[in-house]
Structures are given as structure tokens and as C-alpha cells.
C-alpha positions as CSV (number, residue, x, y, z in Angstrom):
1,E,0.5,-9.1,69.0
2,N,-0.9,-6.7,66.4
3,Y,2.6,-5.2,65.8
4,L,4.6,-8.5,65.7
5,P,4.8,-8.7,61.9
6,W,7.2,-5.7,61.9
7,S,9.8,-7.7,63.9
8,I,10.6,-9.9,60.9
9,K,14.3,-10.6,60.6
10,V,16.1,-10.9,57.3
11,G,18.4,-13.6,58.7
12,D,15.5,-15.9,59.6
13,F,14.9,-17.0,56.0
14,P,14.3,-20.8,56.0
15,E,17.0,-21.7,53.6
16,S,16.6,-25.4,54.2
17,G,12.9,-25.3,54.4
18,S,10.3,-26.1,51.7
19,L,9.5,-23.7,48.9
20,E,6.1,-23.1,50.5
21,A,7.8,-22.1,53.8
22,Q,10.2,-19.8,51.9
23,L,7.3,-18.1,50.0
24,K,5.4,-17.6,53.2
25,F,8.5,-15.9,54.6
26,L,8.7,-13.6,51.6
27,L,5.1,-12.6,52.2
28,G,6.2,-11.4,55.6
29,F,7.7,-8.4,53.8
30,A,4.7,-8.0,51.4
31,I,2.2,-7.5,54.3
32,L,4.2,-4.5,55.6
33,A,3.1,-2.4,52.7
34,P,1.0,0.7,53.1
35,S,-2.7,0.8,52.3
36,G,-5.6,3.2,52.4
37,H,-6.8,3.6,56.0
38,N,-4.4,0.7,56.7
39,S,-7.2,-1.6,55.6
40,Q,-4.8,-4.2,54.1
41,P,-7.1,-5.2,51.3
42,W,-5.1,-8.2,50.1
43,G,-5.3,-11.9,50.3
44,F,-2.7,-14.4,49.0
45,K,-2.7,-18.0,47.7
46,I,0.4,-20.1,47.4
47,K,0.2,-22.6,44.5
48,N,3.3,-24.6,43.7
49,N,6.0,-22.0,42.9
50,S,3.6,-19.1,42.7
51,I,2.0,-16.5,44.9
52,E,-1.4,-15.1,43.8
53,F,-2.5,-11.7,44.9
54,W,-6.3,-11.4,45.5
55,I,-8.4,-8.5,46.4
56,N,-10.2,-9.0,49.8
57,K,-13.5,-7.2,49.3
58,D,-14.2,-7.3,53.0
59,R,-11.2,-5.0,53.6
60,A,-11.5,-2.9,50.5
61,L,-12.8,0.6,50.8
62,G,-16.1,0.1,49.0
63,K,-17.7,3.4,49.7
64,S,-14.7,5.8,49.2
65,D,-13.0,3.7,46.6
66,P,-15.7,2.2,44.4
67,E,-13.4,1.9,41.3
68,G,-10.8,0.0,43.3
69,R,-8.0,2.4,42.5
70,Q,-6.7,2.7,46.1
71,T,-7.1,-1.1,46.6
72,L,-4.9,-1.9,43.6
73,I,-2.4,0.9,44.5
74,S,-2.1,-0.9,47.9
75,L,-1.6,-4.2,46.2
76,G,1.1,-2.6,44.0
77,C,3.0,-1.6,47.2
78,A,2.7,-5.1,48.6
79,L,3.9,-6.6,45.3
80,E,7.0,-4.3,45.2
81,N,7.9,-5.4,48.8
82,L,7.6,-9.0,47.7
83,L,9.8,-8.5,44.6
84,I,12.5,-6.7,46.7
85,A,12.5,-9.5,49.2
86,A,12.7,-12.1,46.4
87,D,15.6,-10.3,44.8
88,Y,17.6,-10.3,48.1
89,Y,17.1,-14.1,48.4
90,S,18.1,-14.6,44.8
91,Y,14.8,-15.5,43.3
92,K,14.0,-14.9,39.7
93,T,10.4,-13.7,39.4
94,E,7.8,-13.6,36.6
95,I,4.8,-11.4,37.1
96,K,1.4,-11.7,35.4
97,Y,-1.0,-8.8,35.9
98,F,-4.7,-9.6,36.0
99,P,-4.5,-13.1,34.6
100,E,-8.2,-13.7,35.0
101,N,-10.3,-10.7,33.8
102,G,-13.5,-10.0,35.8
103,T,-12.3,-11.6,39.0
104,N,-10.6,-10.4,42.2
105,F,-7.4,-12.2,41.1
106,A,-5.0,-9.3,40.6
107,V,-1.4,-10.6,40.2
108,S,0.4,-13.8,39.9
109,A,4.1,-14.0,40.9
110,S,6.1,-17.1,40.1
111,F,9.5,-17.9,41.6
112,Q,12.7,-19.7,40.5
113,K,15.6,-19.9,43.0
114,F,19.2,-19.1,42.0
115,V,22.1,-20.8,43.7
116,V,24.0,-17.8,45.0
117,A,22.5,-15.4,47.5
118,K,23.3,-11.7,47.2
119,N,23.7,-10.8,50.9
120,N,23.9,-7.1,50.0
121,P,24.0,-5.1,53.3
122,N,22.6,-2.0,51.5
123,H,19.7,-3.9,49.9
124,L,16.3,-2.3,50.2
125,I,14.9,-5.3,52.0
126,F,16.3,-3.9,55.2
127,S,14.2,-0.7,54.8
128,I,10.9,-2.6,54.6
129,P,10.5,-3.3,58.3
130,K,11.6,0.3,59.1
131,R,9.2,2.0,56.7
132,V,6.6,4.3,58.5
133,S,4.3,7.1,57.8
134,N,5.5,10.3,59.4
135,R,2.7,12.9,59.2
136,G,4.4,15.4,61.5
137,K,6.6,18.4,61.0
138,Y,9.7,18.2,58.9
139,T,12.8,20.4,59.3
140,N,14.0,22.9,56.6
141,Q,17.0,20.7,55.8
142,A,17.3,20.3,52.0
143,I,16.7,16.8,50.6
144,S,20.0,15.0,49.8
145,E,20.9,14.9,46.1
146,K,21.7,11.2,46.4
147,F,18.1,10.4,47.3
148,L,16.7,12.7,44.6
149,E,18.8,11.1,42.0
150,E,17.8,7.6,43.2
151,A,14.1,8.5,43.3
152,M,14.1,10.0,39.8
153,G,15.9,7.0,38.5
154,V,12.9,4.8,39.3
155,S,11.0,6.4,36.5
156,N,10.3,4.2,33.4
157,D,8.6,4.3,30.1
158,E,5.1,4.0,31.7
159,I,5.6,5.8,35.0
160,E,7.1,9.2,35.7
161,V,8.4,10.5,39.0
162,I,8.2,14.2,39.6
163,T,10.0,16.0,42.5
164,V,8.8,19.4,43.6
165,T,11.1,21.5,45.7
166,E,10.1,25.0,44.4
167,K,8.2,26.8,47.1
168,S,5.7,28.4,44.9
169,K,4.7,25.0,43.5
170,I,4.6,23.4,47.0
171,F,2.2,26.2,48.0
172,S,0.0,25.7,45.0
173,L,-0.1,21.9,45.5
174,S,-0.7,22.3,49.2
175,D,-3.8,24.4,48.5
176,I,-5.1,21.8,46.1
177,T,-4.5,19.0,48.6
178,N,-6.1,20.7,51.5
179,Q,-9.2,21.7,49.4
180,A,-9.6,18.1,48.2
181,Q,-9.2,16.8,51.8
182,I,-11.9,19.2,53.1
183,E,-14.3,18.3,50.3
184,V,-14.0,14.6,50.7
185,M,-14.4,14.9,54.5
186,D,-17.7,16.8,53.8
187,R,-19.1,13.5,52.6
188,D,-21.0,11.6,55.2
189,F,-20.3,8.2,53.6
190,F,-16.6,8.9,53.5
191,R,-16.4,9.9,57.2
192,E,-18.5,6.9,58.2
193,E,-16.2,4.4,56.4
194,L,-13.1,6.2,57.7
195,S,-14.4,6.1,61.3
196,H,-14.2,2.3,61.2
197,Y,-10.5,2.5,60.7
198,I,-9.7,5.1,63.3
199,E,-8.4,3.3,66.4
200,S,-7.4,4.4,69.9
201,N,-3.7,4.4,70.9
202,F,-4.4,1.2,72.9
203,T,-6.0,-0.7,70.1
204,K,-5.6,-4.5,69.8
205,S,-7.0,-4.4,66.2
206,K,-4.7,-5.6,63.4
207,T,-6.1,-3.1,60.9
208,G,-6.8,0.6,61.0
209,M,-4.9,3.6,62.2
210,P,-4.1,4.2,65.9
211,G,-4.5,7.8,66.9
212,F,-0.8,8.3,67.3
213,T,-0.2,7.7,63.6
214,L,-2.4,10.8,63.1
215,G,-0.7,12.8,65.8
216,L,-3.5,12.3,68.4
217,P,-2.8,12.1,72.1
218,S,-4.0,9.0,73.9
219,L,-7.1,10.7,75.5
220,V,-8.3,12.2,72.3
221,S,-7.7,8.9,70.4
222,L,-10.4,7.2,72.6
223,F,-13.2,9.2,71.0
224,A,-11.6,10.2,67.7
225,S,-13.6,7.6,65.7
226,K,-17.0,8.9,66.9
227,L,-15.9,12.5,66.4
228,I,-14.7,11.9,62.8
229,K,-18.0,10.2,61.9
230,K,-20.0,13.3,62.9
231,V,-17.7,16.2,62.1
232,N,-15.5,17.3,59.2
233,I,-12.3,17.6,61.2
234,S,-10.4,18.9,58.2
235,R,-12.4,22.1,58.3
236,M,-11.4,22.6,61.9
237,T,-7.7,21.8,61.2
238,A,-7.5,23.7,57.9
239,K,-5.1,26.4,59.1
240,K,-2.9,23.9,60.9
241,D,-2.8,21.6,57.8
242,D,-1.9,24.6,55.6
243,V,1.1,25.5,57.8
244,L,2.2,21.8,57.9
245,L,2.4,21.5,54.2
246,K,3.7,25.0,53.4
247,K,6.2,25.5,56.3
248,F,7.2,22.1,57.4
249,T,7.5,20.2,54.1
250,T,10.8,20.1,52.2
251,A,9.6,18.5,49.0
252,L,6.7,16.8,47.3
253,F,6.8,13.7,45.2
254,L,4.2,12.7,42.6
255,V,4.2,9.5,40.6
256,S,2.2,9.7,37.4
257,A,1.2,7.3,34.6
258,K,0.2,7.6,31.0
259,N,-3.1,5.8,31.7
260,D,-5.6,5.7,34.5
261,D,-6.4,2.0,34.5
262,K,-6.0,-0.9,36.9
263,Y,-2.6,-2.0,35.4
264,S,-1.3,1.6,35.8
265,W,-2.5,1.7,39.4
266,V,-0.5,-1.4,40.4
267,K,2.6,-0.3,38.5
268,T,2.5,3.2,39.8
269,C,2.5,2.1,43.4
270,Q,5.3,-0.4,42.8
271,V,7.4,2.7,41.9
272,F,5.9,4.7,44.8
273,E,6.8,2.0,47.3
274,K,10.3,1.8,46.0
275,I,10.7,5.6,46.5
276,W,9.3,5.3,50.0
277,L,11.9,2.6,50.8
278,L,14.7,4.6,49.3
279,A,13.6,7.5,51.5
280,T,13.6,5.2,54.5
281,Q,17.1,4.0,53.6
282,N,18.3,7.7,53.4
283,G,16.8,8.7,56.8
284,I,14.0,10.7,55.1
285,S,10.5,10.8,56.4
286,F,7.6,10.2,54.1
287,A,3.8,10.6,54.2
288,A,1.2,9.9,51.5
289,L,-1.3,12.5,50.5
290,A,-4.1,10.7,48.8
291,A,-6.9,13.4,48.5
292,G,-5.4,15.5,45.8
293,V,-5.0,12.6,43.3
294,Q,-8.0,10.5,44.4
295,V,-10.9,13.0,44.9
296,D,-12.9,14.0,41.8
297,N,-10.9,16.1,39.3
298,Y,-8.5,17.7,41.6
299,Y,-5.7,15.8,39.8
300,K,-6.3,18.1,36.8
301,K,-5.4,21.1,38.9
302,I,-2.2,19.3,39.9
303,Q,-1.5,18.6,36.2
304,E,-1.8,22.4,35.6
305,V,0.7,23.2,38.3
306,L,3.2,20.6,37.0
307,G,2.6,21.2,33.3
308,T,2.1,17.5,32.6
309,S,-0.5,15.5,30.8
310,L,0.2,12.3,32.7
311,R,-2.3,11.2,35.4
312,P,-1.0,11.8,39.0
313,L,-1.8,8.6,40.9
314,A,0.4,8.7,44.0
315,F,1.4,11.8,46.0
316,S,3.6,12.3,49.1
317,R,5.4,14.8,51.2
318,V,9.0,14.2,52.3
319,G,11.6,15.7,54.6
320,Y,13.7,15.2,57.6
321,S,12.1,14.8,61.0
322,K,13.4,15.0,64.5
323,K,10.6,12.7,65.8
324,V,10.5,9.0,65.1
325,A,7.1,7.8,63.9
326,R,5.5,4.5,65.0
327,H,4.2,1.6,63.0
328,S,0.6,0.8,62.4
329,P,-0.9,-2.6,63.2
330,R,-0.7,-5.6,60.9
331,L,-2.5,-8.8,60.1
332,S,-0.1,-11.8,60.1
333,V,0.8,-13.8,57.0
334,S,-1.3,-16.7,58.1
335,E,-4.4,-14.5,58.5
336,V,-4.2,-13.3,54.9
337,T,-3.0,-16.5,53.2
338,K,-4.9,-19.5,52.0
């Protein structure tokens, strides 16, 4: 049951149903977005022809993300999924960011239906249910120029996409990422919060990360949560992590913004999610690397390597993989909608 939302079918859209039913169906794509620790910190309200995005504080990462950056980045991914789905079903959308300052009300999306549907077989909507995090080894096959061009084309006046394929820069950024990961895992409060989102491979939970999403065998996954709470695993796996990033990573992607504010966090991850879906469409694996851009001032070291003054906010490794990754659990639309 906790994986059922991934089975959504594009052809099941309730064309003759009410607007509310149609908007709920669109939310079926929004909830498939990635989020920190797979906490899914969103809540939705349908009002007339609008969908409101609210921050669910109960599922936000209050200890490791007190500023709410990762929460709003997650909402940005969900928003992009929603807009892609709306586009496929020929809705015109109007977005208002943070319509009520000082509240947990983050985004309002209103919808107006067009008459003619697009029915584009190459539309990104088809990539949404296929998107996964693949944290394993990638081959040394060069990334296709088609995907690189598509990804770079997502940049706009506010958000910049940077692709890194040069080995020396990949090595430098890998060192920064691993250092940041070790440092954040040294913090007891971070490990304690993370431990609540580490699940066994047999979990029935609808949030969190089953061990297999982290490459853990079933037996190890049974006690991984308790182990992570007590021990900095990243120190133990430092050499393995270093090899993974330096030897088995074809390219790195960074999405940066002019500002480091809540508006930029949402907009950045809209771009980030679109790149992830483009990667999925092109058969390219993708894995987010949060530590380097989220922990303390490590992002400044990334800026130095890249020679940019923009604030890196989303970071990932990409490449081709011989192994197929599995989905993480999901809350249903009805469980996150009022």
C-alpha cells in the first residue's frame, strides 16, 4: 500500500469529472516529488479552482533544517511536478508565491482548463512516476549531449544550471561533499532526526527511506536506524564514498540562485526537479547530494571551485547505471489534502 501512489496512470485522468476530482488527480503527480529524508513535508488544500501548498510542520525537518530551506526546496519539486501535469492536461496556471507572509502557506496555484489536450507522448509527465534516486555506481559512459543541452536550457534570469564533467572539478567537489557529510553526521541531533526516517527494507511506513534506497541489504536494514543514531556512519564509509563520487560519477549538476531566500529555494527546486525528470526521460540516473550546499559554509568552497558568486542550492550526481533503483514509499493524495 505504501508504494501504490507510484502506479498512477496518465490515461486515468477524470476528463468528465468535477474540477475538484481533476485537481486531486493532478496532485497524484505532485506527491511523487523528492524531499529531504523522504519526509514529504507538504499539505494541500483545494479551494475552488486553486491548489494551496502548505508546509506540514509535523513532517518538516525541524532540527536539521531550522530555516526551512530543505522544506521549501521539497515543495518546489512538488510544485514543478504539478505544473508539468497541468500542462499535459492543457491547464493554464497562475502561481502566487507566499501569498500570506508569516504563515505556513507557501504557494497558491490556480487553474483554467483549455479545450484541446496536448497528448504529447514525449511529455515530461511520463517521467514523473519513473523518477527514482539511484545512489549506486554509474558507468563511465559520457552523458549525452542532448540531455546536457536540455538541462542547461532550463536556466533562467534567476536560476543558473552548472554542469561539471571535468575530472579535477569533480574530485574537488567530491572532497567538499564528503567533508560536509562527515561533519553533519557528527552532530547528535542530526543523526537522531535522521534515524526516524531510516526504515527497514520491509517497512510499511509511508514516509522515510527503506534501507534498499541507501544500498543496504535486508538484514542490515533491520538495525540501521539504531546504528545511525549512535554512530557517524559517514566516517566509516568515507573511503567508499570517495571512490563512489570520484570513480563512479560521470557528471555533477548544481543549480544556483542569485539570492538565498525562501522564494529562491522554491524556484531553484522547480528547475532541479525538471532536470531530474529530463534525466529520467533520457535514461540517466540521478542522486541528490544535499550536504555540500546545506551544511554551514561549505557552499562557499563550491563557489570557489566553480568560480561563481551565485548561491548553490541544489546539487546532484548523474550518470548511467546498470542497476535499476527502487521507489521510496509515499503518502496518498487523500492523506495530505484537506
